C-alpha positions as CSV (number, residue, x, y, z in Angstrom):
1,M,-76.6,-127.3,-140.2
2,A,-77.6,-123.9,-138.8
3,L,-81.3,-123.5,-138.7
4,P,-82.5,-120.3,-141.1
5,I,-83.3,-117.1,-139.0
6,P,-87.0,-116.1,-139.6
7,P,-88.0,-113.0,-141.2
8,A,-88.5,-110.4,-139.2
9,I,-92.4,-110.1,-139.4
10,L,-92.4,-113.7,-138.1
11,E,-90.5,-112.5,-134.9
12,E,-93.6,-111.0,-133.6
13,R,-95.9,-113.9,-132.5
14,N,-98.6,-111.6,-130.1
15,L,-101.3,-109.7,-130.9
16,G,-103.0,-107.3,-128.1
17,A,-106.6,-106.9,-127.8
18,G,-106.3,-103.3,-128.5
19,D,-103.9,-103.9,-131.3
20,L,-107.0,-104.0,-134.0
21,D,-107.9,-100.5,-132.7
22,N,-104.8,-98.7,-131.9
23,N,-102.9,-100.2,-134.8
24,P,-104.9,-101.6,-137.5
25,V,-102.6,-101.8,-140.5
26,D,-99.7,-103.6,-138.5
27,S,-102.3,-105.8,-136.7
28,L,-103.3,-106.9,-140.6
29,F,-100.0,-107.2,-141.8
30,R,-99.1,-109.4,-138.9
31,I,-102.4,-111.2,-139.5
32,Y,-101.9,-112.1,-143.1
33,A,-98.1,-112.8,-142.7
34,W,-98.9,-115.7,-140.4
35,M,-101.7,-116.8,-142.9
36,H,-99.4,-116.6,-146.0
37,Y,-96.6,-118.6,-143.9
38,A,-99.1,-121.5,-143.2
39,R,-100.7,-121.4,-146.7
40,T,-97.2,-121.6,-148.0
41,V,-96.2,-124.6,-145.9
42,D,-99.2,-126.1,-146.4
43,N,-99.3,-126.3,-150.0
44,R,-95.5,-126.9,-150.3
45,M,-96.2,-130.4,-148.0
46,L,-99.2,-131.2,-150.1
47,E,-96.7,-131.2,-153.2
48,F,-94.2,-133.3,-150.9
49,F,-97.1,-136.0,-150.3
50,R,-97.6,-136.0,-154.0
51,Q,-94.2,-137.1,-154.6
52,G,-93.7,-139.6,-151.8
53,L,-91.6,-137.7,-149.5
54,M,-94.3,-137.3,-146.7
55,K,-96.3,-140.3,-145.7
56,G,-99.7,-140.7,-143.6
57,T,-103.0,-138.6,-143.3
58,L,-101.5,-135.6,-144.4
59,T,-104.4,-132.9,-143.5
60,G,-104.2,-129.5,-144.8
61,G,-105.3,-126.0,-142.9
62,Q,-106.0,-124.1,-146.3
63,G,-109.0,-122.4,-145.6
64,N,-108.8,-122.4,-142.1
65,E,-105.8,-119.7,-141.3
66,G,-108.4,-117.0,-140.9
67,L,-109.6,-118.4,-137.4
68,I,-106.9,-120.6,-136.4
69,V,-104.2,-117.6,-137.0
70,P,-106.0,-114.6,-135.0
71,L,-106.7,-116.9,-132.1
72,A,-103.0,-118.0,-131.5
73,L,-101.9,-114.6,-131.8
74,L,-104.1,-113.3,-129.2
75,A,-103.8,-116.1,-127.1
76,D,-101.3,-115.6,-124.2
77,K,-98.6,-118.0,-124.8
78,S,-96.9,-117.9,-121.7
79,A,-100.1,-118.9,-120.0
80,D,-102.8,-120.4,-121.9
81,V,-103.4,-123.9,-122.9
82,I,-104.0,-125.6,-126.4
83,S,-104.5,-128.7,-128.2
84,F,-104.3,-127.7,-132.1
85,T,-106.4,-130.3,-134.3
86,H,-106.2,-131.2,-138.0
87,R,-106.6,-127.8,-139.8
88,D,-104.4,-125.7,-137.2
89,L,-100.6,-125.9,-138.7
90,G,-101.2,-121.7,-138.5
91,G,-101.4,-122.3,-134.8
92,H,-98.4,-124.6,-134.6
93,L,-96.4,-122.2,-136.4
94,V,-97.7,-119.1,-133.9
95,W,-97.1,-121.3,-131.0
96,G,-93.5,-121.9,-131.2
97,G,-90.6,-123.9,-132.2
98,H,-89.0,-123.4,-135.8
99,L,-90.2,-124.3,-139.0
100,C,-87.6,-126.7,-139.7
101,H,-88.9,-128.8,-136.7
102,H,-92.3,-129.1,-137.7
103,L,-91.1,-129.9,-141.3
104,N,-89.2,-132.7,-139.4
105,Q,-92.3,-133.9,-137.7
106,Y,-94.2,-134.2,-141.3
107,F,-91.2,-136.0,-142.8
108,A,-90.7,-138.1,-139.8
109,N,-87.0,-137.9,-139.8
110,A,-84.7,-137.8,-137.3
111,G,-85.0,-134.7,-136.5
112,S,-88.8,-135.3,-136.0
113,P,-89.6,-133.4,-132.3
114,T,-91.6,-136.8,-131.4
115,H,-88.6,-138.9,-132.7
116,A,-91.1,-139.9,-135.8
117,R,-93.0,-141.7,-133.3
118,E,-96.3,-139.9,-134.2
119,G,-97.7,-138.8,-137.0
120,N,-98.1,-135.3,-138.8
121,I,-100.3,-132.7,-137.2
122,H,-100.4,-134.9,-134.1
123,H,-97.5,-133.2,-132.4
124,G,-97.5,-130.4,-129.9
125,D,-95.1,-128.3,-127.5
126,P,-96.0,-129.9,-124.0
127,A,-93.5,-128.0,-122.3
128,N,-95.6,-125.0,-123.5
129,R,-98.9,-126.4,-122.9
130,S,-99.8,-127.2,-126.4
131,I,-100.9,-130.7,-125.4
132,P,-100.3,-133.0,-128.6
133,M,-104.0,-134.4,-129.7
134,I,-105.2,-137.9,-130.7
135,S,-107.2,-138.9,-133.7
136,H,-110.5,-139.6,-131.3
137,L,-112.2,-136.4,-131.7
138,G,-113.4,-134.7,-129.1
139,A,-111.1,-136.4,-126.6
140,M,-108.7,-133.3,-126.0
141,C,-111.5,-131.5,-125.0
142,G,-111.3,-132.9,-121.3
143,V,-107.7,-132.6,-121.4
144,I,-107.5,-128.8,-122.0
145,L,-110.8,-128.6,-119.5
146,G,-107.8,-130.2,-116.6
147,S,-105.0,-128.2,-118.0
148,A,-106.7,-124.5,-117.8
149,D,-107.8,-125.7,-114.5
150,S,-104.5,-126.8,-113.2
151,Q,-102.9,-123.0,-114.1
152,R,-105.4,-121.5,-112.3
153,R,-104.9,-123.4,-109.3
154,L,-101.4,-122.5,-109.4
155,G,-102.6,-118.8,-109.4
156,R,-102.4,-118.5,-113.1
157,P,-104.9,-116.5,-115.4
158,A,-105.2,-118.9,-117.8
159,V,-107.1,-119.5,-121.0
160,G,-107.8,-123.1,-122.4
161,Y,-109.1,-123.8,-125.9
162,A,-110.8,-126.7,-126.8
163,F,-110.9,-127.5,-130.4
164,F,-113.7,-130.1,-132.2
165,G,-115.0,-129.8,-135.6
166,D,-118.9,-130.2,-137.0
167,G,-118.4,-133.9,-137.0
168,S,-116.8,-134.5,-133.6
169,S,-119.4,-132.1,-132.1
170,S,-121.4,-135.4,-132.3
171,T,-119.2,-137.1,-129.9
172,G,-120.0,-137.8,-126.2
173,D,-116.6,-136.4,-125.3
174,V,-117.6,-133.1,-126.3
175,H,-121.1,-132.9,-124.5
176,E,-119.2,-134.4,-121.3
177,S,-116.7,-132.1,-121.3
178,M,-118.7,-128.6,-121.9
179,N,-121.0,-129.7,-118.8
180,L,-117.9,-130.4,-116.6
181,A,-116.4,-127.3,-117.5
182,S,-119.5,-125.4,-116.7
183,L,-119.8,-127.3,-113.5
184,L,-116.7,-126.1,-112.1
185,S,-116.8,-123.1,-114.3
186,L,-113.4,-123.6,-115.7
187,P,-112.0,-120.7,-118.0
188,V,-112.4,-122.7,-121.5
189,L,-113.0,-121.7,-125.2
190,F,-114.6,-124.5,-126.9
191,V,-113.9,-123.6,-130.3
192,I,-116.1,-125.3,-133.0
193,E,-114.2,-125.2,-136.7
194,N,-117.3,-125.6,-139.0
195,N,-116.4,-126.1,-142.2
196,G,-119.4,-128.1,-143.3
197,Y,-117.8,-131.6,-143.5
198,A,-117.0,-134.4,-141.3
199,Y,-114.5,-136.1,-143.8
200,S,-117.1,-136.6,-146.3
201,T,-120.3,-136.4,-144.6
202,P,-122.0,-132.9,-144.8
203,V,-123.5,-131.2,-141.7
204,S,-127.2,-132.1,-143.0
205,E,-126.6,-135.5,-142.6
206,Q,-124.8,-135.3,-139.0
207,F,-127.7,-133.9,-136.8
208,A,-131.0,-132.7,-137.5
209,A,-131.3,-129.4,-135.2
210,G,-130.1,-127.2,-138.0
211,T,-126.5,-126.2,-138.3
212,E,-125.9,-123.3,-135.9
213,L,-124.2,-125.3,-133.3
214,W,-123.1,-122.5,-130.7
215,K,-126.4,-121.9,-129.9
216,R,-126.2,-125.5,-127.9
217,A,-123.7,-123.6,-125.3
218,A,-127.1,-122.3,-123.7
219,G,-128.0,-126.1,-122.7
220,Y,-124.9,-126.0,-120.6
221,G,-125.6,-122.5,-119.2
222,M,-122.4,-121.0,-120.8
223,E,-122.5,-118.1,-123.6
224,G,-121.9,-118.7,-127.1
225,L,-121.4,-117.1,-130.4
226,A,-120.6,-117.4,-133.9
227,V,-117.9,-115.9,-136.4
228,D,-117.1,-115.6,-139.8
229,A,-113.9,-117.3,-140.0
230,T,-113.5,-116.0,-143.8
231,D,-113.0,-112.4,-142.5
232,P,-110.0,-112.6,-140.7
233,E,-110.4,-109.0,-139.0
234,A,-114.0,-109.1,-138.0
235,C,-113.0,-113.0,-136.4
236,A,-110.0,-111.5,-134.6
237,R,-112.1,-109.0,-133.1
238,A,-114.8,-111.5,-131.8
239,L,-111.8,-114.0,-130.8
240,A,-110.2,-110.9,-128.8
241,G,-113.4,-110.3,-126.8
242,A,-114.3,-113.5,-126.1
243,I,-111.0,-114.4,-125.0
244,A,-111.2,-111.7,-122.6
245,K,-114.7,-112.8,-121.8
246,V,-113.2,-116.3,-120.4
247,R,-110.5,-114.8,-118.6
248,A,-111.7,-112.1,-116.6
249,T,-115.0,-114.5,-115.7
250,S,-113.5,-117.7,-115.5
251,R,-116.5,-119.0,-117.2
252,P,-116.6,-121.3,-120.2
253,M,-118.0,-120.1,-123.5
254,V,-118.6,-121.8,-127.2
255,L,-117.4,-119.9,-130.1
256,E,-118.9,-121.6,-133.2
257,A,-116.4,-120.4,-136.7
258,R,-117.6,-120.6,-139.8
259,T,-114.9,-122.0,-141.7
260,L,-113.6,-123.5,-145.0
261,R,-111.7,-126.5,-145.7
262,L,-110.3,-126.0,-149.3
263,R,-108.5,-129.3,-150.1
264,G,-110.6,-132.6,-148.4
265,H,-110.0,-134.0,-145.3
266,A,-106.5,-135.6,-146.1
267,A,-104.0,-135.1,-148.9
268,Y,-105.6,-138.5,-150.4
269,D,-109.2,-137.3,-150.2
270,T,-110.8,-137.2,-154.2
271,C,-113.3,-134.8,-152.7
272,N,-116.0,-136.3,-155.1
273,Y,-118.7,-136.3,-152.6
274,L,-119.2,-132.3,-153.3
275,R,-121.7,-131.0,-155.2
276,P,-121.0,-129.3,-158.1
277,G,-119.5,-126.2,-158.3
278,E,-119.1,-126.1,-154.7
279,S,-115.4,-126.3,-154.5
280,E,-115.4,-123.1,-156.4
281,G,-117.7,-121.5,-154.2
282,F,-115.5,-122.4,-151.4
283,F,-112.4,-120.4,-153.1
284,E,-114.4,-117.4,-154.0
285,R,-114.9,-117.4,-149.8
286,D,-111.2,-118.0,-149.1
287,P,-109.9,-115.2,-147.3
288,L,-106.4,-115.3,-147.4
289,P,-106.8,-113.9,-151.3
290,K,-109.2,-111.3,-149.6
291,L,-107.2,-110.0,-147.1
292,R,-104.0,-109.8,-149.4
293,A,-106.0,-107.4,-151.9
294,R,-106.9,-105.2,-149.0
295,L,-103.5,-104.7,-148.1
296,E,-102.2,-104.5,-151.3
297,A,-104.5,-101.5,-151.5
298,I,-102.8,-100.1,-148.6
299,D,-99.1,-100.5,-148.7
300,A,-98.3,-103.1,-151.8
301,A,-94.5,-103.0,-151.7
302,R,-94.6,-103.7,-148.0
303,L,-96.8,-106.8,-148.4
304,R,-94.7,-108.0,-151.5
305,R,-91.4,-107.6,-149.1
306,D,-93.1,-109.4,-146.4
307,E,-94.4,-112.4,-149.0
308,A,-90.8,-112.9,-150.8
309,A,-89.0,-113.0,-147.1
310,I,-91.3,-115.7,-146.1
311,D,-91.2,-117.7,-149.2
312,A,-87.3,-117.6,-149.1
313,H,-87.6,-118.4,-145.6
314,V,-89.9,-121.6,-146.3
315,E,-87.1,-122.6,-148.7
316,A,-84.4,-122.4,-147.0
317,C,-85.8,-124.1,-144.2
318,I,-87.3,-127.2,-146.8
319,Q,-83.5,-127.3,-147.7
320,V,-82.3,-128.3,-144.2
321,S,-85.1,-130.4,-143.9
322,L,-85.3,-132.6,-146.7
323,P,-81.8,-134.3,-146.5
324,V,-81.8,-134.8,-142.7
325,P,-81.8,-139.1,-142.4
326,R,-84.5,-141.3,-141.5
327,P,-85.2,-142.2,-137.8
328,S,-83.5,-144.9,-135.8
329,P,-85.4,-147.6,-133.7
330,A,-82.9,-147.0,-131.0
331,G,-84.5,-146.0,-127.8
332,M,-87.8,-146.9,-128.8
333,E,-88.8,-149.2,-126.0
334,E,-87.1,-147.4,-123.2
335,G,-89.1,-144.5,-124.3
336,L,-92.2,-146.1,-123.6
337,F,-92.5,-144.8,-119.7
338,A,-91.1,-141.9,-118.3
339,P,-87.6,-142.4,-116.1
340,A,-87.8,-143.3,-112.4
341,A,-89.0,-139.9,-110.4
342,A,-86.8,-139.2,-107.3
343,P,-88.4,-140.6,-104.1
344,R,-90.7,-138.4,-102.5
345,P,-89.2,-137.1,-99.1
346,W,-92.4,-139.2,-97.1
347,I,-93.2,-138.9,-93.5
348,P,-92.3,-142.4,-91.9
349,S,-95.7,-142.8,-90.9
350,I,-98.7,-144.2,-92.0
351,G,-100.7,-141.2,-90.5
352,V,-100.4,-137.8,-90.5
353,Q,-98.6,-137.7,-87.1
354,P,-95.2,-136.8,-87.2
355,A,-92.2,-139.6,-87.0
356,G,-91.9,-141.4,-84.1
357,A,-95.0,-143.7,-84.2
358,A,-94.2,-145.1,-87.3
359,A,-92.7,-148.6,-85.6
360,T,-96.3,-149.5,-84.3
361,P,-98.8,-151.3,-86.5
362,E,-102.4,-149.9,-86.8
363,M,-104.9,-153.3,-87.2
364,M,-107.4,-152.0,-90.4
365,T,-109.1,-153.1,-93.3
366,M,-107.8,-152.7,-97.0
367,A,-110.2,-149.7,-97.6
368,Q,-109.0,-148.3,-94.5
369,A,-105.6,-148.3,-95.8
370,I,-106.2,-147.1,-98.7
371,N,-108.3,-144.1,-97.2
372,R,-105.0,-143.9,-94.8
373,G,-102.9,-143.5,-98.0
374,L,-105.3,-141.0,-99.4
375,R,-105.4,-139.1,-96.2
376,K,-101.2,-139.2,-96.3
377,I,-101.1,-138.0,-99.6
378,L,-103.6,-135.2,-99.5
379,T,-101.9,-134.0,-96.2
380,E,-98.2,-134.3,-97.5
381,C,-98.6,-133.4,-101.6
382,P,-100.1,-129.9,-102.2
383,E,-100.2,-131.1,-105.8
384,S,-102.9,-134.2,-105.0
385,I,-106.2,-134.1,-105.9
386,V,-108.7,-137.3,-105.5
387,M,-111.4,-137.1,-107.7
388,G,-114.2,-139.4,-108.7
389,Q,-118.3,-140.1,-108.5
390,D,-119.9,-139.9,-105.1
391,I,-116.4,-139.7,-103.2
392,G,-117.5,-136.4,-101.3
393,T,-120.1,-136.4,-98.8
394,Y,-121.1,-140.0,-99.4
395,G,-117.6,-141.0,-99.1
396,G,-117.3,-143.6,-102.1
397,A,-119.5,-146.2,-103.1
398,F,-117.7,-148.5,-100.9
399,K,-116.7,-145.8,-98.3
400,V,-112.9,-145.7,-99.2
401,T,-112.8,-142.0,-99.4
402,E,-115.1,-141.2,-96.3
403,G,-114.2,-138.2,-94.5
404,L,-111.5,-136.6,-97.0
405,L,-114.2,-134.1,-98.2
406,E,-114.8,-132.9,-94.6
407,D,-110.6,-132.6,-94.2
408,F,-109.4,-131.3,-97.2
409,G,-112.1,-129.6,-98.9
410,R,-114.1,-129.5,-102.3
411,S,-110.7,-128.5,-104.5
412,R,-109.1,-131.5,-103.2
413,V,-111.9,-134.0,-102.8
414,L,-113.7,-133.7,-106.2
415,N,-116.9,-135.4,-106.5
416,T,-117.3,-135.6,-110.5
417,P,-120.4,-136.0,-112.3
418,L,-121.4,-139.3,-114.5
419,A,-118.8,-138.6,-117.4
420,E,-115.9,-140.7,-117.3
421,S,-114.3,-140.2,-120.3
422,A,-114.0,-136.2,-119.8
423,C,-113.3,-136.7,-116.2
424,T,-110.5,-138.9,-117.0
425,G,-109.4,-136.5,-119.9
426,Y,-109.6,-133.8,-117.0
427,A,-107.4,-135.9,-114.9
428,I,-104.9,-136.4,-117.5
429,G,-104.6,-132.4,-118.1
430,L,-103.9,-132.0,-114.9
431,A,-101.3,-134.7,-114.7
432,L,-99.4,-132.8,-117.2
433,N,-99.4,-129.5,-116.0
434,G,-98.0,-130.6,-112.9
435,H,-100.8,-131.9,-110.6
436,R,-101.1,-135.4,-109.9
437,P,-104.8,-136.9,-109.7
438,I,-106.0,-139.7,-108.1
439,E,-109.4,-141.1,-109.8
440,E,-111.9,-143.6,-108.5
441,F,-114.2,-145.5,-110.9
442,Q,-117.0,-146.4,-108.8
443,F,-116.5,-149.6,-110.6
444,A,-113.9,-151.1,-112.6
445,D,-116.5,-151.8,-115.1
446,F,-117.0,-148.2,-115.7
447,A,-113.7,-147.4,-116.7
448,T,-114.4,-149.2,-120.6
449,E,-116.5,-145.4,-120.3
450,A,-112.4,-144.2,-120.5
451,V,-110.8,-146.6,-122.4
452,T,-109.4,-143.8,-125.4
453,Q,-108.3,-141.6,-122.3
454,I,-106.7,-144.6,-120.8
455,T,-105.3,-146.1,-123.1
456,L,-104.6,-144.0,-126.6
457,N,-104.1,-141.0,-124.6
458,A,-102.8,-141.1,-121.1
459,A,-100.6,-144.5,-121.8
460,T,-99.0,-143.1,-125.0
461,M,-98.2,-139.4,-124.0
462,H,-94.9,-140.4,-123.0
463,F,-93.9,-142.3,-126.4
464,R,-95.0,-139.9,-128.4
465,S,-94.4,-136.6,-126.8
466,G,-91.8,-137.2,-124.0
467,A,-94.3,-135.6,-121.4
468,R,-94.9,-137.4,-117.9
469,C,-98.1,-138.1,-117.1
470,P,-98.6,-139.1,-113.7
471,L,-101.7,-140.3,-113.0
472,V,-103.6,-143.0,-110.5
473,L,-106.8,-145.0,-111.5
474,R,-108.1,-146.7,-108.7
475,L,-110.5,-149.6,-109.9
476,P,-112.6,-151.5,-107.7
477,C,-113.1,-154.9,-109.4
478,G,-113.7,-158.6,-108.6
479,S,-117.1,-160.8,-108.0
480,A,-118.8,-159.9,-105.1
481,G,-122.4,-161.2,-105.7
482,L,-123.4,-157.8,-108.2
483,G,-123.6,-159.0,-111.6
484,S,-122.1,-158.6,-115.0
485,F,-121.6,-154.9,-114.7
486,H,-119.9,-154.4,-111.6
487,S,-117.6,-157.6,-111.3
488,Q,-114.8,-157.5,-113.8
489,E,-111.2,-158.3,-113.6
490,L,-110.3,-155.8,-116.3
491,E,-106.5,-156.4,-116.1
492,S,-105.7,-158.3,-119.1
493,L,-108.1,-155.5,-121.1
494,F,-106.0,-152.0,-120.1
495,L,-102.7,-153.8,-119.8
496,S,-102.3,-155.3,-123.0
497,M,-102.2,-151.5,-124.3
498,P,-98.4,-150.4,-123.9
499,G,-97.8,-147.6,-121.5
500,I,-99.3,-148.3,-118.5
501,K,-98.4,-149.3,-114.9
502,G,-100.4,-151.8,-112.9
503,L,-100.8,-152.9,-109.1
504,Y,-103.1,-155.4,-107.5
505,P,-102.2,-155.6,-103.8
506,S,-104.1,-158.8,-101.9
507,N,-103.7,-157.1,-98.2
508,P,-103.8,-153.9,-96.2
509,Q,-100.2,-153.3,-95.8
510,D,-99.6,-153.8,-99.8
511,A,-102.8,-151.5,-100.6
512,F,-101.5,-148.7,-98.7
513,N,-97.7,-149.4,-100.0
514,A,-99.2,-149.7,-103.6
515,L,-100.8,-146.4,-103.2
516,L,-97.9,-144.7,-102.9
517,A,-95.6,-146.1,-105.3
518,A,-98.5,-145.4,-107.8
519,Y,-98.7,-141.9,-106.6
520,E,-95.3,-141.3,-106.8
521,D,-94.6,-142.7,-110.5
522,D,-94.3,-140.5,-112.8
523,N,-96.7,-142.8,-115.3
524,P,-100.7,-143.4,-115.7
525,V,-101.0,-146.7,-112.7
526,I,-103.7,-148.7,-112.7
527,L,-104.2,-149.9,-109.0
528,F,-106.4,-152.6,-109.0
529,E,-108.6,-153.1,-105.6
530,H,-110.6,-156.4,-105.5
531,K,-114.1,-155.5,-103.7
532,G,-114.1,-158.5,-101.7
533,L,-110.8,-157.6,-100.0
534,Y,-111.9,-154.0,-98.7
535,R,-113.6,-155.4,-95.5
536,H,-111.4,-159.1,-95.3
537,G,-110.3,-159.1,-91.9
538,K,-108.2,-156.7,-90.1
539,H,-104.6,-156.8,-90.5
540,P,-101.5,-154.8,-89.5
541,V,-100.3,-151.8,-91.3
542,S,-97.4,-149.8,-90.5
543,W,-94.6,-147.3,-92.0
544,D,-92.6,-149.9,-94.5
545,P,-89.5,-148.1,-95.8
546,N,-89.2,-150.5,-98.5
547,F,-93.0,-150.0,-99.8
548,R,-91.7,-149.8,-103.1
549,D,-90.6,-153.6,-103.4
550,V,-94.4,-153.8,-103.9
551,W,-93.7,-153.3,-107.7
552,N,-92.0,-157.4,-107.1
553,P,-93.7,-160.4,-106.4
554,R,-93.8,-161.6,-102.8
555,K,-93.2,-164.9,-101.9
556,V,-95.7,-166.2,-99.5
557,R,-95.2,-170.0,-99.2
558,S,-92.2,-172.1,-99.6
559,G,-92.3,-175.6,-101.1
560,D,-90.6,-177.9,-103.6
561,H,-93.7,-179.7,-105.6
562,A,-94.5,-176.7,-107.9
563,T,-94.5,-173.1,-108.2
564,L,-97.9,-171.3,-107.7
565,V,-98.1,-167.4,-109.2
566,T,-101.3,-165.6,-108.1
567,Y,-102.7,-162.2,-107.0
568,G,-105.4,-160.0,-105.5
569,E,-108.3,-162.2,-103.7
570,M,-106.8,-165.4,-105.3
571,V,-103.7,-164.5,-102.7
572,G,-105.8,-166.1,-99.8
573,L,-107.2,-169.1,-101.9
574,A,-104.0,-170.0,-103.0
575,S,-102.8,-170.1,-99.4
576,E,-105.6,-172.3,-98.1
577,V,-105.3,-175.0,-100.8
578,C,-101.8,-175.4,-100.4
579,E,-102.2,-175.5,-96.8
580,Y,-104.8,-178.2,-97.3
581,L,-102.4,-180.1,-100.2
582,A,-99.2,-179.8,-97.5
583,T,-101.4,-181.5,-95.0
584,E,-103.2,-184.1,-97.2
585,Y,-100.9,-184.7,-99.9
586,E,-97.7,-183.8,-98.6
587,A,-97.0,-181.7,-101.6
588,S,-95.4,-178.1,-100.7
589,F,-95.5,-175.6,-103.2
590,D,-93.6,-172.0,-103.9
591,V,-96.8,-169.6,-103.7
592,F,-95.7,-165.8,-105.0
593,D,-98.0,-162.5,-104.9
594,L,-97.4,-161.3,-108.2
595,R,-98.4,-157.6,-106.9
596,G,-96.5,-155.4,-109.7
597,L,-98.7,-156.6,-113.1
598,S,-96.8,-154.1,-115.2
599,P,-94.2,-154.0,-115.6
600,L,-94.0,-157.5,-114.7
601,N,-91.0,-158.6,-113.1
602,L,-90.8,-162.8,-113.1
603,D,-87.2,-163.2,-112.2
604,A,-87.4,-164.8,-108.4
605,I,-90.5,-166.8,-110.2
606,G,-88.2,-167.9,-112.7
607,A,-85.7,-169.2,-110.3
608,S,-88.4,-170.9,-108.5
609,L,-89.4,-172.9,-111.5
610,E,-85.6,-173.8,-111.9
611,R,-86.4,-175.7,-108.7
612,T,-89.6,-176.8,-108.7
613,H,-89.9,-177.7,-112.8
614,R,-93.9,-177.6,-112.1
615,L,-95.9,-174.3,-112.7
616,V,-99.5,-173.1,-111.6
617,V,-100.9,-169.9,-112.5
618,L,-104.4,-168.9,-110.5
619,H,-106.6,-165.8,-111.5
620,E,-109.7,-164.6,-111.3
621,G,-110.0,-163.2,-114.6
622,R,-111.4,-165.4,-117.2
623,L,-109.1,-168.3,-118.9
624,T,-109.3,-167.4,-122.4
625,H,-107.3,-163.9,-123.4
626,G,-106.8,-163.8,-119.1
627,F,-103.6,-162.4,-118.0
628,G,-102.1,-165.7,-116.6
629,A,-101.8,-166.7,-120.5
630,E,-99.5,-163.9,-120.6
631,I,-97.6,-164.8,-117.2
632,T,-97.4,-168.7,-118.1
633,A,-95.9,-167.8,-122.0
634,R,-93.1,-165.2,-120.5
635,L,-92.2,-168.3,-118.0
636,V,-92.5,-171.3,-120.5
637,E,-90.3,-169.2,-123.2
638,R,-87.8,-168.6,-120.6
639,H,-87.8,-171.8,-118.6
640,F,-89.2,-174.9,-121.0
641,A,-86.0,-177.1,-120.5
642,A,-86.8,-176.9,-116.6
643,L,-90.3,-177.9,-116.9
644,K,-90.9,-181.9,-115.9
645,A,-95.2,-181.3,-116.6
646,P,-97.2,-178.8,-119.0
647,P,-98.7,-175.9,-117.0
648,L,-101.6,-175.4,-115.4
649,R,-104.2,-172.3,-115.5
650,I,-106.9,-172.1,-113.6
651,A,-109.2,-169.0,-113.9
652,S,-112.9,-168.2,-114.4
653,L,-115.2,-169.5,-116.9
654,D,-115.7,-167.4,-120.3
655,L,-118.8,-166.1,-119.6
656,P,-120.1,-162.7,-118.5
657,V,-120.0,-162.6,-114.6
658,P,-123.1,-164.2,-113.0
659,F,-125.4,-162.6,-110.4
660,A,-126.8,-165.4,-108.4
661,G,-124.1,-166.8,-105.6
662,E,-124.4,-170.2,-106.7
663,L,-123.9,-169.1,-110.4
664,E,-121.2,-167.0,-109.7
665,A,-119.7,-169.9,-107.7
666,A,-119.6,-172.1,-110.0
667,F,-118.0,-169.1,-112.8
668,R,-115.0,-168.5,-110.7
669,P,-112.2,-170.4,-109.0
670,T,-113.3,-171.6,-105.3
671,R,-111.4,-173.6,-103.0
672,E,-112.5,-177.2,-103.7
673,K,-112.3,-176.4,-107.9
674,V,-108.5,-175.2,-107.5
675,I,-107.8,-178.3,-105.1
676,E,-109.9,-180.3,-107.5
677,R,-107.4,-179.1,-110.8
678,I,-104.4,-179.4,-109.0
679,T,-105.1,-182.8,-107.5
680,A,-105.9,-184.0,-111.2
681,W,-102.9,-182.5,-112.7
682,M,-100.4,-183.5,-109.9
683,G,-101.5,-187.3,-110.6
């Protein structure tokens, strides 16, 4: 069915900064038309929710139109970056897309732009820099920082709009992002939608420093102002000035909009927490009827023509969207990861020299191999950015990035503040806009500060929006005498969440290959780097045209008695153990270095198991819920009939990582303990 043609008043989606002065009547009619449009759609969707035709957390923007409509009209939709939140349907409508597509999203039908994989207001238009939000409030601020910076790096005078409410003003992500934006001098307008309530919690129970949230801007070295969003004209003028200033100065600014929430947090909200008469006071301040009365006095006939045309369009679109069939689950699993990217035209060399010296291996540690890989990427890929704490002058906690700042400059090698969540959000924003960041966490343990950004934002991005998110996260992990907060093996934690790829190299050659393979992938990839391997001897590294094979297991040893699967630092340990068992017990093992942890390719290991009939899985992480459990389960499910003995899992104790060397040795697998476990199992 053909989509209804919008009325002429909705064909114009822009408002120039001078239009309010030069064409005040037309400007106000334009603002009112989009406000009326948004209110009409919101109200009709509320009716559908009550009829059971729309599900989920249906949040309405009734009362917020006086803010979001002027802002969306004033924004440069060819360059600016935005992530609308719960009350911003009017912004979605202005930014683009046919109403039928937005309705399909809310009906969660087969025409939904997210294939009905994402709920209600969470959709966006990533191709046009409208980034879909997640429900973790404040988390999108960092993403807007990254995308706005990406636009500026590409020579586009963009402004980013980071929205959060009075409630989410208390979250750490907001404060981290404001600090980061000021530090990097990013063109971001932080917009606080202050409607007085975070769900049911009034501002008096949210913070003690008063309700003037815009004054917090001074603490971050930026300008702040407050506007009354119940006066659309005054709000539009203030927004125009703020946007122009941010665009011209590339300095962030905070704008607190005093706005309204006329219909509660969501469609199911009873609002029984409001004080007597409070709701009536909200409706008295409703900007829509006030602006309507003003325009009716100017040109009542024009006003009614516009309203009638908009109302008819809304109903026509509803008639198109209502009968759209329910969504099909076909293709859901295939949609988890972005499709394979085209191979990059790498210079066939491990260094920056031209091809020709490629065949000569160089002896280097794993730390040096990763440094060499980073240099290669920064040299050959202008869209690459390396970022992390202390990676600049200091060269990183483990000196892996040593010398990169001097050779590539601060625009490419970015020393970040201690703000893992906002900085990871910033990296996501860069990745969504065409850059390809590589973020180093000082220790893998500190990545827990960015769990939301990694697992619920970056990892889900392609599945819920179709956008590619090429992001490499480097996690120095594993026990190395540093205690509980600097020694975690976190592959089970992160890779249990769908949408993340993972590589865990065990030697310098694989580390170099893994960095290139991760970099050219169009999905978020975690590179687990065991700290104990960084300087565990020098080994040959050369250009490997088959570097992408690092996604698959590597056979380390051949044998007949059993199949042993491991990865990371345990590969060397497994080789030592199997050498001993071959000498002392005449028992030989097939040993596989898993390398690629997600997605898991166990075909070669399964074929080995069909021949050896016995399975040993060794890893450094804890036993309970450890990654070895997943490996074992998959292999046993497929090859149970071939097994002649129960599988053996060897891992660390189910304890926090202890500090003292004697305790750490008792905690994790050692040569003696692995030999003891395997020989007992063999007997």
